[in-house]
N, C-alpha and C positions, 0 to 999 in steps of 0.2 A: 595639588593639583595642579591649583592654579600652574604653574608655572611649567609643569608636562603639557595642562593644555596648551598655553602659549607661545613655549619655545623649543620644547626635546617632538612632539610632533609634528609642527608643519618641518624641522630639521631632518626628520627621519624620514618626511618626505618627500625632500628637495632630494636627499640623497641617494631616496628610492630612485626618484627621477632620471638623475645620472646617472648610475648604475645602469636602466632601461635600456637610457638613450645610447648610453658607452657598449652595452650587446650586441643594441641594434646597429649600428652603427660600424661594428666590425666584423659582421656578418654572422650574428650568434642563432638572428630567426630565420633563416634560411632552411629554407627544406631541402634533404635529398631529395634530388632529383634521378632513382634508380633510373639505369637507360643498360638495353643490352647493346654489347661491344663488337665488334668485328674477329675473325680468328686472331687470337691471340701467341706471341711464338717467341721464346726471350729464352737465348741463350748466353748461359748464364755463366759467372766464374765468381765465384765468393766463399766462403765454409759455412758450417750447418752451425748451430747454437742450439743450446740446449741449459736452460738457467734461469737467472732471475734479469727481469727486463731493464734490472736495476745495478748489474755486475756491471767493473769497468773493463771485462773480457769484450761483452755482446757491444757497450760501446767503442771500444779500439777495432772489433769490425767495422760497426759502422764508417766510424770515420776515416779505417784506413779506408775503406771505400771511396768515403763519399774525395775521402784529396785526390785517389785516383784518378775517379772523375775530373777532377778540378785540373788536374796538368796533365788531360787528355789522354791519359793511359789506357783508361776505359773508357767509355760509355755511357751517357746515363740516359735514364735513370736509375738511379738506387731502389731495388725489388728488393723487399721484404716478401719472403715464402711464408707464412703460418699455418703451418703444418695442427694448430694447437695444442693443445696439454689438456687431461687429467684434473692439472693438478693449477687453480687460477692463480697463484704466487709465479709461477710459472711458465717459461712458451720456449716449445721448439720452432724453430725458425731460421732460413735458411737465406742468409745475407748477400745480394751479389748484383754484379754491373753486370755487362754488354762487353765483351772481354777477348780474351786469343787465352792457348796456354807461352805465350812471349809475356806477358804481364807476371811472371815472378813466379817462384815457388811457394809452395804451403796452398796455396787458388784453388781450390774442387770445382769441378765441371757440376752442371744439373740445366737441364733444358725444359722448359713451359713452354705446351703444345696446346690447346685445345681450341674446336669450332668455333665457338662466341665461348662467351658468358654475360653476366649481368655485373655494371662500376657506377661506380658512385664518386664526380668528381669534386674534390671540398676544396673550394676557391675562400673563404672564411680566413680571416687573421688565424695567428697559432695557440691566441688566449683563446677563443669562443669555438676552436673545431669541435665536433663531437671525435672520441674515441676508436680507434680503426674498426673495436669491437662492436660496438653502437650499428655503428656502417653495413658491417657483416650479418648483422642481427637483420639489419630492415632489408638489405637484399636478399637473404635468408627468406623474408614474410614477402618479398614478391613474387623470388620464385614461386612458392608454395603457391603463392596466388594462381600466377599460369599453370603452373603445372608442370613446371619444372623441376629437373633434379642435376642436384649441381656437386664440383667434384669438393673434399673434406677437403680441403685447404686453401686458405684465402689468398690474393698479389694483395701489396703496398708498393707502390710509383712514386718516388717522393723526388718530385725534381725542384731544378735552380734555386726553381722563383717560384720557393716555398709551397707549391699544390702540391695537391698530396690526391691520391687515384687509390678505388680503392676495388679491388675486381673480383670475382669467386667466377670460376671457370666453369660450364656445362661441363656435367660427369660424360665420363666418354664411354 
């Protein structure tokens, strides 16, 4: 018992302090600030995907679009339109970026428009960013408090500087 009180307990306290300090330093305690966005207008070229978010097919689409943005063939940010899914293990999404039909075969068009919506910018480090599903739920709760109806899909915008913006458009 004496060993526990003299060695283990102080070491556990130090590790807990280091963990909490690191979480704070990386932005883990930053509140989610829901703000009203202006009009949303995203003419996108990309692909629809339905399946596991961990599948190689999904990663290929995501990485291919990211590469085209880096090479200048398409304009960023990379936009993920999440249509939700009844099965929590699967996703139904459109992954796209701004581009036109000259970017090549195999890409589909999708145009997202709305008079506005609510959004949250996530500037935290990747290790402590909340999951987009949590952010969408926070936005939906905020909209309920304000009496606003939202669309049944959400947008995740991935910028090159690692910032992520989550948006939920107003219901048309």
